[in-house]
ChimeraX commands (.cxc) that place a marker at each C-alpha (Angstrom):
marker #1 position 3.52,34.64,10.05 radius 0.5
marker #1 position 5.39,34.69,7.56 radius 0.5
marker #1 position 6.04,31.66,8.43 radius 0.5
marker #1 position 2.85,30.84,7.03 radius 0.5
marker #1 position 2.72,29.48,3.90 radius 0.5
marker #1 position 6.51,28.73,3.54 radius 0.5
marker #1 position 7.80,26.04,5.35 radius 0.5
marker #1 position 8.89,22.64,3.45 radius 0.5
marker #1 position 6.52,19.77,4.46 radius 0.5
marker #1 position 7.08,18.94,7.99 radius 0.5
marker #1 position 7.26,16.06,9.83 radius 0.5
marker #1 position 4.96,15.72,11.51 radius 0.5
marker #1 position 5.79,12.51,14.04 radius 0.5
marker #1 position 6.61,14.31,17.01 radius 0.5
marker #1 position 5.41,16.59,20.11 radius 0.5
marker #1 position 3.54,19.57,19.24 radius 0.5
marker #1 position 6.10,21.80,20.71 radius 0.5
marker #1 position 9.42,20.76,19.00 radius 0.5
marker #1 position 7.57,20.96,15.64 radius 0.5
marker #1 position 5.83,25.00,16.89 radius 0.5
marker #1 position 9.60,26.11,18.45 radius 0.5
marker #1 position 12.03,23.87,16.51 radius 0.5
marker #1 position 11.02,21.94,13.38 radius 0.5
marker #1 position 8.73,24.37,11.81 radius 0.5
marker #1 position 11.05,27.59,12.79 radius 0.5
marker #1 position 14.35,26.09,11.18 radius 0.5
marker #1 position 12.35,24.62,8.46 radius 0.5
marker #1 position 10.50,28.12,7.85 radius 0.5
marker #1 position 14.21,28.87,6.81 radius 0.5
marker #1 position 14.93,26.96,4.03 radius 0.5
marker #1 position 12.67,28.40,0.98 radius 0.5
marker #1 position 13.29,32.11,1.78 radius 0.5
marker #1 position 17.24,31.15,1.36 radius 0.5
marker #1 position 16.99,28.79,-1.64 radius 0.5
marker #1 position 15.23,31.82,-3.13 radius 0.5
marker #1 position 18.18,33.98,-2.37 radius 0.5
marker #1 position 20.99,32.10,-3.12 radius 0.5
marker #1 position 19.24,31.58,-6.43 radius 0.5
marker #1 position 19.00,35.65,-7.04 radius 0.5
marker #1 position 22.81,35.52,-6.18 radius 0.5
marker #1 position 24.50,33.51,-7.92 radius 0.5
marker #1 position 23.05,34.96,-11.24 radius 0.5
marker #1 position 23.37,38.87,-9.91 radius 0.5
marker #1 position 26.58,38.61,-8.61 radius 0.5
marker #1 position 27.40,38.49,-11.95 radius 0.5
marker #1 position 25.14,39.90,-13.98 radius 0.5
marker #1 position 24.83,42.76,-12.41 radius 0.5
marker #1 position 28.35,44.24,-12.82 radius 0.5
marker #1 position 28.06,43.27,-16.85 radius 0.5
marker #1 position 26.84,45.91,-19.58 radius 0.5
marker #1 position 24.35,45.05,-21.44 radius 0.5
marker #1 position 22.56,43.38,-18.64 radius 0.5
marker #1 position 19.39,42.87,-20.27 radius 0.5
marker #1 position 21.06,40.59,-22.01 radius 0.5
marker #1 position 21.73,38.12,-19.22 radius 0.5
marker #1 position 18.40,38.37,-17.89 radius 0.5
marker #1 position 17.09,37.18,-20.93 radius 0.5
marker #1 position 19.16,34.37,-20.43 radius 0.5
marker #1 position 18.44,33.45,-17.07 radius 0.5
marker #1 position 14.18,34.02,-18.34 radius 0.5
marker #1 position 14.90,31.34,-21.21 radius 0.5
marker #1 position 17.00,28.99,-19.12 radius 0.5
marker #1 position 14.96,28.08,-16.46 radius 0.5
marker #1 position 11.56,28.63,-18.96 radius 0.5
marker #1 position 12.59,25.34,-20.56 radius 0.5
marker #1 position 13.49,24.04,-17.40 radius 0.5
marker #1 position 9.62,25.12,-16.26 radius 0.5
marker #1 position 8.48,23.55,-19.75 radius 0.5
marker #1 position 10.57,20.22,-20.20 radius 0.5
marker #1 position 8.28,19.48,-16.45 radius 0.5
marker #1 position 5.50,20.42,-17.40 radius 0.5
marker #1 position 5.60,18.33,-19.69 radius 0.5
marker #1 position 6.66,15.83,-17.97 radius 0.5
marker #1 position 4.66,15.88,-15.17 radius 0.5
marker #1 position 0.76,17.17,-17.67 radius 0.5
marker #1 position -0.91,14.21,-17.20 radius 0.5
marker #1 position -1.04,15.17,-14.44 radius 0.5
marker #1 position -1.75,18.82,-14.49 radius 0.5
marker #1 position -4.24,18.47,-16.43 radius 0.5
marker #1 position -5.88,15.89,-13.69 radius 0.5
marker #1 position -5.62,18.94,-11.36 radius 0.5
marker #1 position -6.54,22.46,-13.11 radius 0.5
marker #1 position -10.27,22.48,-12.49 radius 0.5
marker #1 position -10.17,25.17,-15.51 radius 0.5
marker #1 position -9.58,22.68,-18.36 radius 0.5
marker #1 position -12.52,20.73,-17.40 radius 0.5
marker #1 position -14.23,21.62,-19.80 radius 0.5
marker #1 position -11.65,23.34,-22.05 radius 0.5
marker #1 position -13.16,26.86,-22.89 radius 0.5
marker #1 position -11.04,29.20,-24.63 radius 0.5
marker #1 position -9.68,31.34,-21.33 radius 0.5
marker #1 position -7.52,28.32,-20.59 radius 0.5
marker #1 position -4.26,29.59,-22.43 radius 0.5
marker #1 position -4.71,32.70,-20.28 radius 0.5
marker #1 position -5.32,30.96,-16.97 radius 0.5
marker #1 position -2.01,28.48,-18.10 radius 0.5
marker #1 position -0.22,31.79,-18.45 radius 0.5
marker #1 position -1.43,33.09,-14.88 radius 0.5
marker #1 position -0.04,29.65,-13.15 radius 0.5
marker #1 position 3.12,29.13,-15.01 radius 0.5
marker #1 position 3.98,33.00,-14.16 radius 0.5
marker #1 position 2.13,33.43,-10.84 radius 0.5
marker #1 position 1.13,30.92,-9.17 radius 0.5
marker #1 position 2.02,27.49,-10.07 radius 0.5
marker #1 position 1.46,24.07,-13.17 radius 0.5
marker #1 position 2.17,21.13,-10.60 radius 0.5
marker #1 position 2.63,20.74,-7.01 radius 0.5
marker #1 position 6.20,22.50,-5.53 radius 0.5
marker #1 position 6.82,24.67,-9.15 radius 0.5
marker #1 position 5.20,27.98,-7.77 radius 0.5
marker #1 position 8.74,28.50,-6.98 radius 0.5
marker #1 position 9.98,28.66,-10.62 radius 0.5
marker #1 position 7.37,31.11,-11.31 radius 0.5
marker #1 position 8.58,33.58,-8.54 radius 0.5
marker #1 position 12.09,33.41,-10.11 radius 0.5
marker #1 position 10.78,33.38,-14.04 radius 0.5
marker #1 position 8.65,36.92,-12.72 radius 0.5
marker #1 position 10.34,38.07,-9.74 radius 0.5
marker #1 position 14.00,38.45,-11.43 radius 0.5
marker #1 position 13.40,40.43,-14.10 radius 0.5
marker #1 position 11.04,42.41,-11.56 radius 0.5
marker #1 position 14.68,43.30,-9.40 radius 0.5
marker #1 position 16.07,44.27,-11.80 radius 0.5
marker #1 position 14.41,47.06,-13.45 radius 0.5
marker #1 position 14.20,48.77,-9.92 radius 0.5
marker #1 position 18.15,49.09,-9.76 radius 0.5
marker #1 position 17.44,50.19,-13.09 radius 0.5
marker #1 position 15.40,52.59,-11.95 radius 0.5
marker #1 position 16.98,53.48,-8.12 radius 0.5
marker #1 position 20.21,52.91,-8.30 radius 0.5
marker #1 position 21.12,52.91,-4.25 radius 0.5
marker #1 position 20.30,49.38,-3.06 radius 0.5
marker #1 position 18.50,50.31,-0.25 radius 0.5
marker #1 position 15.90,52.09,-2.42 radius 0.5
marker #1 position 16.27,48.46,-4.33 radius 0.5
marker #1 position 14.68,46.67,-1.11 radius 0.5
marker #1 position 11.89,49.47,-0.44 radius 0.5
marker #1 position 9.21,48.38,-2.55 radius 0.5
marker #1 position 9.82,44.48,-1.87 radius 0.5
marker #1 position 9.90,45.39,1.60 radius 0.5
marker #1 position 6.40,47.03,1.60 radius 0.5
marker #1 position 4.94,43.58,-0.95 radius 0.5
marker #1 position 6.49,41.58,2.50 radius 0.5
marker #1 position 4.39,43.91,5.13 radius 0.5
marker #1 position 1.66,43.72,3.40 radius 0.5
marker #1 position 1.07,40.21,3.12 radius 0.5
marker #1 position 2.36,39.88,6.46 radius 0.5
marker #1 position -0.10,42.42,7.88 radius 0.5
marker #1 position -2.81,41.83,5.46 radius 0.5
marker #1 position -5.37,40.08,7.78 radius 0.5
marker #1 position -5.28,42.96,10.68 radius 0.5
marker #1 position -5.73,45.33,7.54 radius 0.5
marker #1 position -8.92,46.72,7.19 radius 0.5
marker #1 position -11.17,44.14,4.63 radius 0.5
marker #1 position -10.74,46.89,1.76 radius 0.5
marker #1 position -6.58,46.66,1.85 radius 0.5
marker #1 position -7.24,43.24,1.35 radius 0.5
marker #1 position -8.85,42.92,-2.10 radius 0.5
marker #1 position -5.66,43.03,-3.89 radius 0.5
marker #1 position -5.18,39.63,-1.75 radius 0.5
marker #1 position -8.08,38.71,-1.73 radius 0.5
marker #1 position -8.11,38.00,-5.65 radius 0.5
marker #1 position -4.70,36.92,-6.09 radius 0.5
marker #1 position -5.53,33.97,-3.17 radius 0.5
marker #1 position -8.50,33.61,-4.83 radius 0.5
marker #1 position -6.04,30.97,-7.15 radius 0.5
marker #1 position -2.39,31.38,-5.67 radius 0.5
marker #1 position -1.81,32.26,-2.20 radius 0.5
marker #1 position 0.40,35.07,-2.59 radius 0.5
marker #1 position 2.96,34.05,0.45 radius 0.5
marker #1 position 3.22,31.07,-1.77 radius 0.5
marker #1 position 4.62,33.09,-5.26 radius 0.5
marker #1 position 6.41,35.36,-6.63 radius 0.5
marker #1 position 5.22,38.51,-4.11 radius 0.5
marker #1 position 5.74,36.12,-1.07 radius 0.5
marker #1 position 9.68,35.37,-2.69 radius 0.5
marker #1 position 10.10,38.94,-3.72 radius 0.5
marker #1 position 12.12,40.48,-0.67 radius 0.5
marker #1 position 13.96,36.99,-0.96 radius 0.5
marker #1 position 15.21,37.31,-4.06 radius 0.5
marker #1 position 15.67,41.14,-3.30 radius 0.5
marker #1 position 18.25,39.85,-0.70 radius 0.5
marker #1 position 19.74,37.39,-3.37 radius 0.5
marker #1 position 20.85,40.97,-5.30 radius 0.5
marker #1 position 22.18,42.91,-2.18 radius 0.5
marker #1 position 24.37,40.09,-0.92 radius 0.5
marker #1 position 25.47,40.40,-4.40 radius 0.5
marker #1 position 27.29,43.70,-4.00 radius 0.5
marker #1 position 31.10,43.64,-4.20 radius 0.5
marker #1 position 30.91,45.83,-0.84 radius 0.5
marker #1 position 28.18,42.80,0.61 radius 0.5
marker #1 position 30.70,39.94,-0.80 radius 0.5
marker #1 position 34.01,41.51,0.53 radius 0.5
marker #1 position 31.81,41.76,4.34 radius 0.5
marker #1 position 31.62,38.71,3.86 radius 0.5
marker #1 position 34.77,36.73,2.88 radius 0.5
marker #1 position 36.14,39.20,6.14 radius 0.5
marker #1 position 32.79,36.96,8.34 radius 0.5
marker #1 position 34.43,33.84,10.49 radius 0.5
marker #1 position 31.71,30.87,9.92 radius 0.5
marker #1 position 31.48,30.51,13.20 radius 0.5
marker #1 position 30.73,33.85,14.39 radius 0.5
marker #1 position 28.02,33.54,11.52 radius 0.5
marker #1 position 26.40,30.33,12.61 radius 0.5
marker #1 position 25.70,32.53,16.57 radius 0.5
marker #1 position 24.17,34.89,14.68 radius 0.5
marker #1 position 21.34,33.00,12.49 radius 0.5
marker #1 position 20.54,30.81,16.40 radius 0.5
marker #1 position 20.87,33.98,17.90 radius 0.5
marker #1 position 17.83,35.74,15.37 radius 0.5
marker #1 position 15.78,32.81,15.35 radius 0.5
marker #1 position 15.38,32.88,18.89 radius 0.5
marker #1 position 14.69,36.32,18.57 radius 0.5
marker #1 position 12.10,35.88,16.15 radius 0.5
marker #1 position 9.64,34.16,18.71 radius 0.5
marker #1 position 9.55,37.32,19.84 radius 0.5
marker #1 position 10.03,40.32,17.88 radius 0.5
marker #1 position 8.01,40.22,14.48 radius 0.5
marker #1 position 9.90,41.27,11.31 radius 0.5
marker #1 position 13.49,42.29,11.66 radius 0.5
marker #1 position 15.41,38.55,12.84 radius 0.5
marker #1 position 13.15,36.39,10.44 radius 0.5
marker #1 position 15.01,38.48,7.47 radius 0.5
marker #1 position 18.17,38.78,9.52 radius 0.5
marker #1 position 17.75,34.71,10.49 radius 0.5
marker #1 position 18.12,34.34,6.66 radius 0.5
marker #1 position 20.71,36.57,5.94 radius 0.5
marker #1 position 22.75,35.60,8.71 radius 0.5
marker #1 position 22.23,31.87,7.14 radius 0.5
marker #1 position 23.60,32.61,3.62 radius 0.5
marker #1 position 26.74,33.95,5.31 radius 0.5
marker #1 position 27.24,30.72,7.18 radius 0.5
marker #1 position 26.38,29.33,4.43 radius 0.5
marker #1 position 28.97,31.11,1.85 radius 0.5
marker #1 position 31.82,31.18,4.81 radius 0.5
marker #1 position 31.70,27.24,4.97 radius 0.5
marker #1 position 35.33,25.87,3.62 radius 0.5
marker #1 position 35.00,23.37,1.76 radius 0.5
marker #1 position 37.07,20.02,0.99 radius 0.5
marker #1 position 37.96,21.11,-3.38 radius 0.5
marker #1 position 36.21,18.66,-5.32 radius 0.5
marker #1 position 34.51,20.19,-7.91 radius 0.5
marker #1 position 32.94,17.70,-9.73 radius 0.5
marker #1 position 30.89,16.15,-6.76 radius 0.5
marker #1 position 30.05,19.96,-5.87 radius 0.5
marker #1 position 27.89,20.14,-9.49 radius 0.5
marker #1 position 26.77,17.10,-8.78 radius 0.5
marker #1 position 25.11,17.76,-5.82 radius 0.5
marker #1 position 23.81,20.88,-8.01 radius 0.5
marker #1 position 22.32,18.26,-10.55 radius 0.5
marker #1 position 20.36,16.94,-7.56 radius 0.5
marker #1 position 18.87,20.17,-6.12 radius 0.5
marker #1 position 17.73,20.50,-8.90 radius 0.5
marker #1 position 15.90,17.32,-10.25 radius 0.5
marker #1 position 15.24,16.85,-6.28 radius 0.5
marker #1 position 12.93,20.20,-6.09 radius 0.5
marker #1 position 11.12,18.66,-9.81 radius 0.5
marker #1 position 10.51,15.54,-8.64 radius 0.5
marker #1 position 10.37,15.09,-4.91 radius 0.5
marker #1 position 6.09,16.00,-4.52 radius 0.5
marker #1 position 5.86,12.99,-6.94 radius 0.5
marker #1 position 7.23,10.55,-4.63 radius 0.5
marker #1 position 6.07,12.03,-1.05 radius 0.5
marker #1 position 2.48,11.08,-2.91 radius 0.5
marker #1 position 3.04,7.85,-3.75 radius 0.5
marker #1 position 2.87,6.55,-1.16 radius 0.5
marker #1 position 0.39,9.03,0.37 radius 0.5
marker #1 position -2.18,7.66,-1.99 radius 0.5
marker #1 position -1.26,3.89,-2.49 radius 0.5
marker #1 position -0.49,3.61,2.05 radius 0.5
marker #1 position -2.12,6.59,3.42 radius 0.5
marker #1 position 1.43,8.02,4.90 radius 0.5
marker #1 position 1.73,11.04,6.67 radius 0.5
marker #1 position 4.25,13.39,6.60 radius 0.5
marker #1 position 7.85,11.43,8.90 radius 0.5
marker #1 position 10.94,10.74,8.99 radius 0.5
marker #1 position 9.90,7.48,6.88 radius 0.5
marker #1 position 8.18,8.87,4.59 radius 0.5
marker #1 position 11.03,11.66,4.53 radius 0.5
marker #1 position 13.59,9.07,3.73 radius 0.5
marker #1 position 11.87,7.29,1.06 radius 0.5
marker #1 position 11.45,10.02,-0.51 radius 0.5
marker #1 position 14.67,11.35,-0.56 radius 0.5
marker #1 position 15.72,7.86,-2.02 radius 0.5
marker #1 position 13.73,7.60,-4.45 radius 0.5
marker #1 position 14.46,11.52,-5.56 radius 0.5
marker #1 position 18.26,9.85,-5.22 radius 0.5
marker #1 position 17.46,6.94,-7.28 radius 0.5
marker #1 position 15.44,9.01,-9.92 radius 0.5
marker #1 position 17.74,11.27,-10.70 radius 0.5
marker #1 position 21.14,9.09,-10.66 radius 0.5
marker #1 position 18.58,7.07,-13.60 radius 0.5
marker #1 position 17.97,10.60,-15.24 radius 0.5
marker #1 position 22.16,11.86,-15.62 radius 0.5
marker #1 position 23.43,8.46,-16.88 radius 0.5
marker #1 position 20.14,7.70,-19.14 radius 0.5
marker #1 position 21.13,11.42,-20.61 radius 0.5
marker #1 position 24.29,10.20,-21.91 radius 0.5
marker #1 position 22.47,7.24,-24.22 radius 0.5
marker #1 position 21.46,7.55,-27.00 radius 0.5
marker #1 position 18.45,9.34,-28.17 radius 0.5
marker #1 position 17.57,10.66,-24.29 radius 0.5
marker #1 position 20.25,13.51,-24.50 radius 0.5
marker #1 position 16.39,15.51,-24.41 radius 0.5
marker #1 position 16.95,14.87,-20.78 radius 0.5
marker #1 position 19.31,17.09,-20.31 radius 0.5
marker #1 position 16.12,20.13,-20.52 radius 0.5
marker #1 position 15.49,18.14,-17.36 radius 0.5
marker #1 position 18.54,20.26,-15.09 radius 0.5
marker link #1:1,2 radius 0.2
marker link #1:2,3 radius 0.2
marker link #1:3,4 radius 0.2
marker link #1:4,5 radius 0.2
marker link #1:5,6 radius 0.2
marker link #1:6,7 radius 0.2
marker link #1:7,8 radius 0.2
marker link #1:8,9 radius 0.2
marker link #1:9,10 radius 0.2
marker link #1:10,11 radius 0.2
marker link #1:11,12 radius 0.2
marker link #1:12,13 radius 0.2
marker link #1:13,14 radius 0.2
marker link #1:14,15 radius 0.2
marker link #1:15,16 radius 0.2
marker link #1:16,17 radius 0.2
marker link #1:17,18 radius 0.2
marker link #1:18,19 radius 0.2
marker link #1:19,20 radius 0.2
marker link #1:20,21 radius 0.2
marker link #1:21,22 radius 0.2
marker link #1:22,23 radius 0.2
marker link #1:23,24 radius 0.2
marker link #1:24,25 radius 0.2
marker link #1:25,26 radius 0.2
marker link #1:26,27 radius 0.2
marker link #1:27,28 radius 0.2
marker link #1:28,29 radius 0.2
marker link #1:29,30 radius 0.2
marker link #1:30,31 radius 0.2
marker link #1:31,32 radius 0.2
marker link #1:32,33 radius 0.2
marker link #1:33,34 radius 0.2
marker link #1:34,35 radius 0.2
marker link #1:35,36 radius 0.2
marker link #1:36,37 radius 0.2
marker link #1:37,38 radius 0.2
marker link #1:38,39 radius 0.2
marker link #1:39,40 radius 0.2
marker link #1:40,41 radius 0.2
marker link #1:41,42 radius 0.2
marker link #1:42,43 radius 0.2
marker link #1:43,44 radius 0.2
marker link #1:44,45 radius 0.2
marker link #1:45,46 radius 0.2
marker link #1:46,47 radius 0.2
marker link #1:47,48 radius 0.2
marker link #1:48,49 radius 0.2
marker link #1:49,50 radius 0.2
marker link #1:50,51 radius 0.2
marker link #1:51,52 radius 0.2
marker link #1:52,53 radius 0.2
marker link #1:53,54 radius 0.2
marker link #1:54,55 radius 0.2
marker link #1:55,56 radius 0.2
marker link #1:56,57 radius 0.2
marker link #1:57,58 radius 0.2
marker link #1:58,59 radius 0.2
marker link #1:59,60 radius 0.2
marker link #1:60,61 radius 0.2
marker link #1:61,62 radius 0.2
marker link #1:62,63 radius 0.2
marker link #1:63,64 radius 0.2
marker link #1:64,65 radius 0.2
marker link #1:65,66 radius 0.2
marker link #1:66,67 radius 0.2
marker link #1:67,68 radius 0.2
marker link #1:68,69 radius 0.2
marker link #1:69,70 radius 0.2
marker link #1:70,71 radius 0.2
marker link #1:71,72 radius 0.2
marker link #1:72,73 radius 0.2
marker link #1:73,74 radius 0.2
marker link #1:74,75 radius 0.2
marker link #1:75,76 radius 0.2
marker link #1:76,77 radius 0.2
marker link #1:77,78 radius 0.2
marker link #1:78,79 radius 0.2
marker link #1:79,80 radius 0.2
marker link #1:80,81 radius 0.2
marker link #1:81,82 radius 0.2
marker link #1:82,83 radius 0.2
marker link #1:83,84 radius 0.2
marker link #1:84,85 radius 0.2
marker link #1:85,86 radius 0.2
marker link #1:86,87 radius 0.2
marker link #1:87,88 radius 0.2
marker link #1:88,89 radius 0.2
marker link #1:89,90 radius 0.2
marker link #1:90,91 radius 0.2
marker link #1:91,92 radius 0.2
marker link #1:92,93 radius 0.2
marker link #1:93,94 radius 0.2
marker link #1:94,95 radius 0.2
marker link #1:95,96 radius 0.2
marker link #1:96,97 radius 0.2
marker link #1:97,98 radius 0.2
marker link #1:98,99 radius 0.2
marker link #1:99,100 radius 0.2
marker link #1:100,101 radius 0.2
marker link #1:101,102 radius 0.2
marker link #1:102,103 radius 0.2
marker link #1:103,104 radius 0.2
marker link #1:104,105 radius 0.2
marker link #1:105,106 radius 0.2
marker link #1:106,107 radius 0.2
marker link #1:107,108 radius 0.2
marker link #1:108,109 radius 0.2
marker link #1:109,110 radius 0.2
marker link #1:110,111 radius 0.2
marker link #1:111,112 radius 0.2
marker link #1:112,113 radius 0.2
marker link #1:113,114 radius 0.2
marker link #1:114,115 radius 0.2
marker link #1:115,116 radius 0.2
marker link #1:116,117 radius 0.2
marker link #1:117,118 radius 0.2
marker link #1:118,119 radius 0.2
marker link #1:119,120 radius 0.2
marker link #1:120,121 radius 0.2
marker link #1:121,122 radius 0.2
marker link #1:122,123 radius 0.2
marker link #1:123,124 radius 0.2
marker link #1:124,125 radius 0.2
marker link #1:125,126 radius 0.2
marker link #1:126,127 radius 0.2
marker link #1:127,128 radius 0.2
marker link #1:128,129 radius 0.2
marker link #1:129,130 radius 0.2
marker link #1:130,131 radius 0.2
marker link #1:131,132 radius 0.2
marker link #1:132,133 radius 0.2
marker link #1:133,134 radius 0.2
marker link #1:134,135 radius 0.2
marker link #1:135,136 radius 0.2
marker link #1:136,137 radius 0.2
marker link #1:137,138 radius 0.2
marker link #1:138,139 radius 0.2
marker link #1:139,140 radius 0.2
marker link #1:140,141 radius 0.2
marker link #1:141,142 radius 0.2
marker link #1:142,143 radius 0.2
marker link #1:143,144 radius 0.2
marker link #1:144,145 radius 0.2
marker link #1:145,146 radius 0.2
marker link #1:146,147 radius 0.2
marker link #1:147,148 radius 0.2
marker link #1:148,149 radius 0.2
marker link #1:149,150 radius 0.2
marker link #1:150,151 radius 0.2
marker link #1:151,152 radius 0.2
marker link #1:152,153 radius 0.2
marker link #1:153,154 radius 0.2
marker link #1:154,155 radius 0.2
marker link #1:155,156 radius 0.2
marker link #1:156,157 radius 0.2
marker link #1:157,158 radius 0.2
marker link #1:158,159 radius 0.2
marker link #1:159,160 radius 0.2
marker link #1:160,161 radius 0.2
marker link #1:161,162 radius 0.2
marker link #1:162,163 radius 0.2
marker link #1:163,164 radius 0.2
marker link #1:164,165 radius 0.2
marker link #1:165,166 radius 0.2
marker link #1:166,167 radius 0.2
marker link #1:167,168 radius 0.2
marker link #1:168,169 radius 0.2
marker link #1:169,170 radius 0.2
marker link #1:170,171 radius 0.2
marker link #1:171,172 radius 0.2
marker link #1:172,173 radius 0.2
marker link #1:173,174 radius 0.2
marker link #1:174,175 radius 0.2
marker link #1:175,176 radius 0.2
marker link #1:176,177 radius 0.2
marker link #1:177,178 radius 0.2
marker link #1:178,179 radius 0.2
marker link #1:179,180 radius 0.2
marker link #1:180,181 radius 0.2
marker link #1:181,182 radius 0.2
marker link #1:182,183 radius 0.2
marker link #1:183,184 radius 0.2
marker link #1:184,185 radius 0.2
marker link #1:185,186 radius 0.2
marker link #1:186,187 radius 0.2
marker link #1:187,188 radius 0.2
marker link #1:188,189 radius 0.2
marker link #1:189,190 radius 0.2
marker link #1:190,191 radius 0.2
marker link #1:191,192 radius 0.2
marker link #1:192,193 radius 0.2
marker link #1:193,194 radius 0.2
marker link #1:194,195 radius 0.2
marker link #1:195,196 radius 0.2
marker link #1:196,197 radius 0.2
marker link #1:197,198 radius 0.2
marker link #1:198,199 radius 0.2
marker link #1:199,200 radius 0.2
marker link #1:200,201 radius 0.2
marker link #1:201,202 radius 0.2
marker link #1:202,203 radius 0.2
marker link #1:203,204 radius 0.2
marker link #1:204,205 radius 0.2
marker link #1:205,206 radius 0.2
marker link #1:206,207 radius 0.2
marker link #1:207,208 radius 0.2
marker link #1:208,209 radius 0.2
marker link #1:209,210 radius 0.2
marker link #1:210,211 radius 0.2
marker link #1:211,212 radius 0.2
marker link #1:212,213 radius 0.2
marker link #1:213,214 radius 0.2
marker link #1:214,215 radius 0.2
marker link #1:215,216 radius 0.2
marker link #1:216,217 radius 0.2
marker link #1:217,218 radius 0.2
marker link #1:218,219 radius 0.2
marker link #1:219,220 radius 0.2
marker link #1:220,221 radius 0.2
marker link #1:221,222 radius 0.2
marker link #1:222,223 radius 0.2
marker link #1:223,224 radius 0.2
marker link #1:224,225 radius 0.2
marker link #1:225,226 radius 0.2
marker link #1:226,227 radius 0.2
marker link #1:227,228 radius 0.2
marker link #1:228,229 radius 0.2
marker link #1:229,230 radius 0.2
marker link #1:230,231 radius 0.2
marker link #1:231,232 radius 0.2
marker link #1:232,233 radius 0.2
marker link #1:233,234 radius 0.2
marker link #1:234,235 radius 0.2
marker link #1:235,236 radius 0.2
marker link #1:236,237 radius 0.2
marker link #1:237,238 radius 0.2
marker link #1:238,239 radius 0.2
marker link #1:239,240 radius 0.2
marker link #1:240,241 radius 0.2
marker link #1:241,242 radius 0.2
marker link #1:242,243 radius 0.2
marker link #1:243,244 radius 0.2
marker link #1:244,245 radius 0.2
marker link #1:245,246 radius 0.2
marker link #1:246,247 radius 0.2
marker link #1:247,248 radius 0.2
marker link #1:248,249 radius 0.2
marker link #1:249,250 radius 0.2
marker link #1:250,251 radius 0.2
marker link #1:251,252 radius 0.2
marker link #1:252,253 radius 0.2
marker link #1:253,254 radius 0.2
marker link #1:254,255 radius 0.2
marker link #1:255,256 radius 0.2
marker link #1:256,257 radius 0.2
marker link #1:257,258 radius 0.2
marker link #1:258,259 radius 0.2
marker link #1:259,260 radius 0.2
marker link #1:260,261 radius 0.2
marker link #1:261,262 radius 0.2
marker link #1:262,263 radius 0.2
marker link #1:263,264 radius 0.2
marker link #1:264,265 radius 0.2
marker link #1:265,266 radius 0.2
marker link #1:266,267 radius 0.2
marker link #1:267,268 radius 0.2
marker link #1:268,269 radius 0.2
marker link #1:269,270 radius 0.2
marker link #1:270,271 radius 0.2
marker link #1:271,272 radius 0.2
marker link #1:272,273 radius 0.2
marker link #1:273,274 radius 0.2
marker link #1:274,275 radius 0.2
marker link #1:275,276 radius 0.2
marker link #1:276,277 radius 0.2
marker link #1:277,278 radius 0.2
marker link #1:278,279 radius 0.2
marker link #1:279,280 radius 0.2
marker link #1:280,281 radius 0.2
marker link #1:281,282 radius 0.2
marker link #1:282,283 radius 0.2
marker link #1:283,284 radius 0.2
marker link #1:284,285 radius 0.2
marker link #1:285,286 radius 0.2
marker link #1:286,287 radius 0.2
marker link #1:287,288 radius 0.2
marker link #1:288,289 radius 0.2
marker link #1:289,290 radius 0.2
marker link #1:290,291 radius 0.2
marker link #1:291,292 radius 0.2
marker link #1:292,293 radius 0.2
marker link #1:293,294 radius 0.2
marker link #1:294,295 radius 0.2
marker link #1:295,296 radius 0.2
marker link #1:296,297 radius 0.2
marker link #1:297,298 radius 0.2
marker link #1:298,299 radius 0.2
marker link #1:299,300 radius 0.2
marker link #1:300,301 radius 0.2
marker link #1:301,302 radius 0.2
marker link #1:302,303 radius 0.2
marker link #1:303,304 radius 0.2
marker link #1:304,305 radius 0.2
marker link #1:305,306 radius 0.2
marker link #1:306,307 radius 0.2
marker link #1:307,308 radius 0.2
marker link #1:308,309 radius 0.2
view
């Protein structure tokens, strides 16, 4: 149910039963896990700093620079896609601010806007409520509202429908709020101490178990599956290779902000559909483009490319 809108582009060249019970459930874990990881990496340090407000503002500044850079890069596409530019009115700046933070400027950018709104909101809740169980209460209620909104009386869905007029709430900060909060909770020192005692194999078994249970029981198994997946990633003992992992981190950012462009070009030119071939071609071009950006950054006159990631 909250799987709706929470998945990566689906590989469609498989039997429906394989898609519905293998591919889609697995891919639906991707975005929530990305939110948990991003939030955890920030709050692991920030929640124990004396000047937490400065940490939050610094986080927002860095993310805004990244987001604005790619808005400039994709500005021709943004101009063509956004209806409010045609014709241009005095309300356009307000529409841009709305989409920047609460919708999306270019395809897939909603994740960046959701972090810009969700992280300060979770931090604010943490200042209001000292206990993590209270911090997670409001995001959980938002999650439940999005999950059951189709079953609620029509008057309860007014807020959802208003938001949905310009962006699906599942694909903006309301849809990411619970996962950002889970990242905050997992960044608690006691939670980190507990995770460090968990055997990696047990974490992967828990992922599989909760994934299976999510077919039969709503909400809770999905949340626990994402938590178990994060724990599995956290306890995965990788060989020491800091330079390689820093490069992977850069790849992860660049792949995210450019993948949709390289995915759509073959679709527009050759009529390709989502499938293994398009997936491989997209990954290949993302890799080449990322290498080009990283190498050009060190060339004279191209230092501004450091803002790309």
